[in-house]
C-alpha positions as CSV (number, residue, x, y, z in Angstrom):
1,X,30.5,-39.6,-10.0
2,X,29.4,-39.8,-6.9
3,X,26.4,-37.5,-6.2
4,X,25.9,-38.6,-2.7
5,X,25.4,-35.6,-0.3
6,X,28.4,-35.7,2.6
7,X,27.1,-36.6,6.3
8,X,27.5,-32.4,7.0
9,X,25.4,-32.0,3.9
10,X,22.8,-34.2,5.1
11,X,22.9,-33.0,8.3
12,X,22.1,-29.3,6.5
13,X,19.2,-30.1,4.8
14,X,18.0,-32.0,7.3
15,X,18.2,-29.0,9.4
16,X,17.1,-26.6,7.5
17,X,14.1,-28.5,6.5
18,X,12.9,-28.9,10.3
19,X,13.0,-24.9,10.7
20,X,11.1,-23.8,7.6
21,X,8.5,-26.5,8.2
22,X,8.2,-25.0,11.7
23,X,8.5,-21.3,10.8
24,X,7.4,-21.1,7.4
25,X,4.2,-22.6,7.2
26,X,2.1,-21.0,4.1
27,X,-0.2,-19.1,6.7
28,X,2.6,-17.7,8.4
29,X,4.3,-16.7,5.1
30,X,1.4,-14.1,4.4
31,X,2.0,-12.5,8.0
32,X,5.7,-11.7,7.3
33,X,4.7,-10.1,4.3
34,X,2.6,-7.7,6.1
35,X,5.5,-7.0,8.1
36,X,7.7,-3.4,7.6
37,X,10.4,-5.1,5.6
38,X,8.2,-7.4,3.7
39,X,9.9,-10.4,5.3
40,X,10.6,-11.4,9.2
41,X,13.8,-10.1,10.9
42,X,13.0,-13.2,13.4
43,X,13.3,-15.8,10.8
44,X,16.8,-14.0,9.4
45,X,17.9,-14.5,12.6
46,X,17.5,-18.1,13.3
47,X,19.2,-18.6,9.9
48,X,22.5,-16.3,11.1
49,X,22.1,-18.6,14.2
50,X,22.2,-22.4,12.5
51,X,25.0,-20.8,10.2
52,X,22.9,-20.7,7.2
53,X,23.7,-16.9,5.8
54,X,27.5,-18.3,6.0
55,X,27.4,-21.4,4.5
56,X,29.3,-20.1,1.7
57,X,31.7,-17.7,3.5
58,X,35.4,-19.1,4.7
59,X,35.9,-20.2,8.2
60,X,38.3,-16.9,8.9
61,X,35.3,-14.8,8.4
62,X,32.7,-16.4,10.3
63,X,31.6,-18.8,7.6
64,X,31.4,-22.4,7.8
65,X,33.4,-22.7,4.2
66,X,30.9,-24.6,2.4
67,X,30.7,-24.3,-1.5
68,X,28.3,-24.8,-4.3
69,X,26.7,-28.1,-3.1
70,X,25.7,-25.6,0.1
71,X,23.8,-23.2,-1.7
72,X,21.9,-25.7,-3.8
73,X,20.7,-27.1,-0.8
74,X,19.8,-23.9,1.2
75,X,18.4,-22.8,-2.1
76,X,16.2,-25.9,-3.2
77,X,14.4,-25.7,0.9
78,X,14.1,-22.0,-0.1
79,X,12.2,-23.0,-2.9
80,X,9.8,-25.4,-1.1
81,X,8.6,-22.9,1.3
82,X,9.0,-19.6,-1.0
83,X,11.1,-17.6,1.4
84,X,10.8,-14.1,1.2
85,X,14.0,-13.1,3.6
86,X,16.8,-11.9,1.0
87,X,19.3,-15.1,1.0
88,X,20.2,-14.6,-2.2
89,X,20.7,-10.7,-2.6
90,X,22.6,-11.1,0.6
91,X,24.3,-14.3,0.7
92,X,24.4,-15.5,-2.8
93,X,24.8,-12.3,-4.7
94,X,26.2,-9.9,-2.2
95,X,28.8,-12.4,0.0
96,X,30.1,-14.1,-3.2
97,X,30.7,-10.4,-4.6
98,X,33.0,-10.0,-1.4
99,X,34.5,-12.9,-1.2
100,X,35.8,-13.4,-4.4
101,X,36.7,-9.4,-5.3
102,X,37.3,-7.4,-2.0
103,X,40.5,-7.2,-0.3
104,X,41.3,-8.2,3.1
105,X,40.3,-5.6,5.0
106,X,36.8,-5.2,3.2
107,X,36.8,-9.0,4.0
108,X,37.6,-8.7,7.4
109,X,35.2,-5.9,8.2
110,X,32.1,-7.2,6.4
111,X,31.5,-11.0,5.8
112,X,31.7,-11.3,9.8
113,X,28.6,-8.9,9.8
114,X,27.1,-10.5,7.1
115,X,27.2,-14.2,8.6
116,X,25.8,-13.2,12.0
117,X,23.0,-11.2,10.1
118,X,23.5,-7.5,11.1
119,X,24.5,-6.6,6.9
120,X,22.2,-6.7,4.1
121,X,23.7,-6.8,1.0
122,X,22.1,-5.9,-2.4
123,X,24.1,-6.1,-5.7
124,X,23.0,-2.9,-7.9
125,X,23.9,-4.0,-11.8
126,X,21.0,-4.4,-13.8
127,X,19.6,-0.9,-16.1
128,X,16.6,-0.6,-17.9
129,X,18.6,-0.9,-21.2
130,X,20.7,-3.8,-20.3
131,X,18.6,-6.4,-21.4
132,X,20.4,-9.2,-19.6
133,X,23.9,-8.2,-21.0
134,X,26.0,-8.1,-18.1
135,X,28.3,-6.0,-19.8
136,X,25.7,-3.3,-20.9
137,X,26.8,-1.0,-18.1
138,X,26.0,3.0,-18.2
139,X,26.0,4.4,-15.1
140,X,29.5,6.4,-14.4
141,X,32.1,6.5,-12.3
142,X,34.7,9.5,-12.5
143,X,37.8,10.1,-10.5
144,X,37.8,13.3,-8.4
145,X,40.8,13.9,-6.6
146,X,41.6,10.7,-4.3
147,X,37.5,10.2,-4.7
148,X,35.2,8.9,-6.9
149,X,32.1,10.3,-8.0
150,X,29.0,7.8,-9.4
151,X,26.0,9.3,-11.5
152,X,23.3,6.8,-12.6
153,X,20.4,4.8,-12.1
154,X,19.8,0.9,-11.2
155,X,16.8,-1.0,-11.7
156,X,15.4,-4.3,-10.2
157,X,17.9,-4.2,-6.8
158,X,16.2,-7.4,-5.1
159,X,15.8,-6.4,-1.8
160,X,17.7,-3.2,-2.7
161,X,15.3,-1.3,-0.3
162,X,16.4,-3.0,3.1
163,X,19.9,-3.3,2.1
164,X,22.7,-1.7,4.5
165,X,25.4,-1.7,1.7
166,X,24.8,-2.0,-2.2
167,X,27.6,-3.0,-4.4
168,X,27.5,-0.8,-7.7
169,X,28.5,-1.3,-10.7
170,X,29.7,1.6,-12.8
171,X,31.7,2.2,-15.8
172,X,34.9,4.0,-15.0
173,X,36.5,3.3,-18.8
174,X,36.4,1.4,-21.7
175,X,35.6,2.0,-25.6
176,X,31.6,2.0,-24.9
177,X,29.0,1.3,-22.7
178,X,29.2,-2.4,-23.8
179,X,32.4,-2.8,-23.6
180,X,33.6,-5.5,-20.7
181,X,36.5,-3.9,-19.9
182,X,36.4,-0.4,-18.0
183,X,33.3,-1.6,-15.3
184,X,34.4,-1.2,-11.9
185,X,32.6,-2.3,-8.7
186,X,31.9,0.2,-5.5
187,X,30.7,-0.8,-1.9
188,X,28.2,2.0,-1.5
189,X,26.8,2.9,1.7
190,X,22.9,3.4,1.1
191,X,22.5,6.3,3.7
192,X,24.9,8.8,1.7
193,X,23.8,11.8,0.1
194,X,23.1,11.3,-3.6
195,X,21.4,7.6,-2.8
196,X,17.6,7.6,-3.8
197,X,15.6,4.4,-3.2
198,X,12.7,3.5,-4.3
199,X,11.3,-0.3,-2.9
200,X,8.2,-2.0,-4.5
201,X,6.6,-5.5,-4.1
202,X,7.1,-7.9,-6.9
203,X,4.7,-9.9,-8.3
204,X,5.5,-12.8,-6.3
205,X,5.8,-11.0,-2.8
206,X,9.7,-10.5,-3.0
207,X,10.8,-7.2,-2.1
208,X,13.1,-5.1,-5.0
209,X,14.1,-1.1,-5.2
210,X,14.9,1.4,-8.1
211,X,18.2,2.9,-6.8
212,X,19.2,6.4,-8.4
213,X,22.9,7.4,-7.9
214,X,23.3,11.6,-7.9
215,X,26.9,12.8,-7.7
216,X,27.5,10.0,-5.0
217,X,31.1,10.8,-3.5
218,X,33.1,7.4,-2.3
219,X,36.4,7.1,-0.8
220,X,39.0,4.9,-2.7
221,X,38.8,2.1,-0.5
222,X,35.3,1.8,-1.8
223,X,36.5,0.2,-5.1
224,X,36.1,-3.5,-4.7
225,X,38.9,-5.5,-6.6
226,X,40.9,-2.9,-9.7
227,X,39.4,0.0,-11.4
228,X,38.1,-0.8,-14.6
229,X,38.7,-5.4,-14.3
230,X,35.0,-5.8,-12.6
231,X,33.3,-8.0,-15.3
232,X,35.2,-11.2,-14.9
233,X,33.7,-10.9,-10.9
234,X,30.7,-10.1,-12.2
235,X,29.8,-12.7,-14.7
236,X,31.4,-15.6,-12.0
237,X,29.0,-13.9,-9.5
238,X,26.2,-14.4,-12.1
239,X,26.9,-18.0,-12.8
240,X,26.6,-19.0,-9.3
241,X,23.4,-16.8,-9.1
242,X,22.2,-18.7,-12.1
243,X,22.8,-22.0,-10.1
244,X,21.0,-20.8,-7.4
245,X,18.1,-19.9,-8.6
246,X,17.9,-23.2,-10.7
247,X,18.0,-24.9,-7.5
248,X,15.3,-22.6,-6.2
249,X,13.4,-23.1,-9.2
250,X,13.3,-26.9,-8.7
251,X,12.3,-27.1,-5.2
252,X,9.4,-25.2,-6.2
253,X,8.9,-27.8,-8.9
254,X,9.0,-30.3,-6.4
255,X,6.5,-28.4,-4.5
256,X,3.9,-28.0,-6.8
257,X,3.6,-31.5,-8.4
258,X,3.6,-33.0,-4.3
259,X,0.6,-30.7,-4.0
260,X,-1.2,-31.4,-6.7
261,X,-0.6,-35.1,-6.3
262,X,-2.2,-34.7,-2.6
263,X,-4.9,-32.7,-4.7
264,X,-5.7,-36.1,-6.7
265,X,-5.9,-38.0,-4.1
266,X,-8.4,-36.3,-1.8
267,X,-10.4,-34.4,-4.5
268,X,-13.7,-36.4,-5.4
269,X,-15.3,-35.8,-8.7
270,X,-17.8,-38.9,-10.4
271,X,-17.8,-40.7,-7.6
272,X,-14.3,-41.1,-7.3
273,X,-11.0,-39.0,-6.5
274,X,-9.0,-37.7,-9.4
275,X,-6.3,-39.8,-8.7
276,X,-8.2,-43.2,-10.2
277,X,-8.7,-41.5,-13.7
278,X,-5.6,-42.6,-16.0
279,X,-5.0,-39.6,-18.2
280,X,-4.9,-37.7,-15.1
281,X,-2.3,-39.8,-13.4
282,X,-0.2,-40.0,-16.5
283,X,0.1,-35.7,-16.4
284,X,1.2,-36.3,-12.8
285,X,4.0,-38.9,-14.4
286,X,5.2,-36.0,-17.0
287,X,5.2,-33.6,-14.5
288,X,7.9,-35.9,-12.4
289,X,9.5,-36.3,-15.4
290,X,10.0,-32.6,-15.9
291,X,10.8,-32.2,-12.5
292,X,13.8,-34.7,-12.5
293,X,14.9,-33.1,-15.9
294,X,15.3,-30.0,-14.0
295,X,16.8,-31.2,-10.6
296,X,19.6,-33.0,-13.5
297,X,20.4,-29.6,-14.8
298,X,20.4,-27.6,-11.9
299,X,23.1,-30.0,-10.1
300,X,25.3,-30.0,-13.5
301,X,25.2,-26.3,-13.2
302,X,26.2,-26.8,-9.7
303,X,29.2,-28.9,-10.6
304,X,30.1,-26.8,-13.9
305,X,30.7,-23.5,-11.3
306,X,33.9,-25.2,-10.5
307,X,35.1,-24.6,-14.2
308,X,37.9,-22.3,-14.7
309,X,37.1,-21.8,-18.5
310,X,34.3,-19.2,-18.5
311,X,32.8,-20.1,-22.0
312,X,32.3,-23.3,-20.8
313,X,30.3,-22.1,-17.7
314,X,28.7,-19.8,-19.7
315,X,27.4,-23.2,-21.5
316,X,26.4,-24.8,-18.8
317,X,24.4,-22.4,-17.4
318,X,22.2,-21.3,-20.2
319,X,21.7,-24.9,-20.9
320,X,20.5,-25.4,-17.2
321,X,18.2,-22.1,-17.5
322,X,16.8,-23.5,-20.9
323,X,16.1,-26.6,-19.0
324,X,15.0,-25.4,-16.1
325,X,12.6,-23.0,-17.0
326,X,10.8,-24.9,-19.7
327,X,10.3,-27.4,-16.6
328,X,9.0,-25.2,-14.4
329,X,6.6,-23.5,-16.9
330,X,5.0,-27.2,-18.0
331,X,5.2,-28.2,-14.6
332,X,3.3,-25.2,-13.2
333,X,0.6,-25.0,-15.8
334,X,-0.2,-28.6,-15.3
335,X,-0.6,-28.1,-11.2
336,X,-2.9,-24.6,-12.3
337,X,-4.9,-27.0,-14.7
338,X,-5.2,-30.1,-12.4
339,X,-6.4,-28.2,-9.5
340,X,-9.0,-26.6,-11.3
341,X,-10.7,-22.8,-10.6
342,X,-9.3,-23.3,-6.9
343,X,-5.9,-22.8,-8.6
344,X,-6.1,-19.3,-9.8
345,X,-6.9,-17.7,-6.7
346,X,-4.7,-16.3,-4.1
347,X,-6.1,-18.6,-0.8
348,X,-4.2,-21.5,-2.9
349,X,-0.5,-22.0,-2.8
350,X,-0.4,-23.6,-6.4
351,X,-0.4,-19.6,-7.7
352,X,2.4,-18.0,-5.5
353,X,4.6,-20.9,-6.6
354,X,4.1,-20.9,-10.5
355,X,4.1,-17.3,-10.0
356,X,7.7,-16.9,-7.8
357,X,8.8,-19.9,-10.5
358,X,7.6,-17.6,-13.6
359,X,9.9,-14.7,-12.1
360,X,12.7,-16.7,-11.5
361,X,12.9,-17.8,-15.0
362,X,13.0,-14.1,-16.0
363,X,16.5,-13.5,-13.9
364,X,19.6,-13.2,-15.5
365,X,17.5,-14.1,-18.8
366,X,14.4,-16.7,-19.6
367,X,14.9,-19.8,-21.3
368,X,14.3,-18.2,-24.8
369,X,16.9,-15.8,-24.2
370,X,19.5,-19.1,-23.1
371,X,18.5,-20.8,-26.0
372,X,19.7,-18.5,-28.4
373,X,22.5,-17.8,-26.7
374,X,23.4,-21.2,-26.8
375,X,23.2,-21.9,-30.3
376,X,25.2,-19.1,-30.7
377,X,28.1,-20.7,-28.6
378,X,28.0,-23.9,-31.0
379,X,25.6,-25.9,-28.2
380,X,26.9,-27.3,-25.0
381,X,29.5,-29.5,-26.5
382,X,30.6,-28.1,-29.8
383,X,33.0,-30.4,-31.7
384,X,35.6,-29.1,-34.7
385,X,35.0,-31.6,-37.6
386,X,37.8,-32.9,-39.2
387,X,38.2,-31.2,-42.6
388,X,37.7,-33.5,-45.7
389,X,41.0,-35.4,-46.9
């Protein structure tokens, strides 16, 4: 299989790297965190101007017609600079939910605004009791004439405090709270009566919100897709989210490894730079091996997004999440230890990268959870053994 990037993909990678090197130094990032939204609207506009926000959207709606590989390239660059802007929430989750599930009228109205940077989206799906189970939805949606009425609470809605519209999952049917059937998806204006958002900063410096829905009334055209049939769409977009998160974690790991090697080359101890000590060289090589293993699995997850069978996709995403999660923990721990005491301070970049990678590992479930799920599915490549004659 040819893993080389096309000319357009290389151009995207180089352009984005130059832009973020200019706009996203560590000191500038700290300034962006202090802005009202917790991120920079100027950077967001620059990303829109370069077509980054429409990278995975169809061309007829203002996008560039890219796919999972383009998203992987962008998320890797985001991981390397610890981008604060809501690309993952708006484009990877929200944009793909609309691209795959919305009708033509909804796409024509919303996707061009998303590509131009004017529309911010957030996917409100997780609930306190769900524990990474995508089908565990307690928020209720009931019909009232031609309208829908929503009641429930969502938590850890990434960038939900600034989103103009929320994509909210709610149960409109099914036999119980864990049933995959009966889940619907709604497009909710964040300023509607009955919608209450409480924003906060996460441990890694990004933004999230808790969302409360109390008798929120929606017209029939707020429904995305068919009533009660949203679970396959949610699962597919969750898989795209896992692949994107893996690519972002690889970017963070690459940066942690490079910064650690540079530190070893400049830090003098006992009359010599740390890079002269063989045991530390071995640890740097172990970090590189972990990064390479994670990169391979992130690429595997990206390729498997084209797999039509949800069971095979699910196995691939779990396998990628296991390896990338374990690699990021190892690389982060080694980076902190090799930096010494300064690695624990807020003035050192390494700590910020490790915090972010740790929280990324928990998105859609950590390595231990996916190891259990992969074992229950029979492993990555389950085989049926022939019966003895």
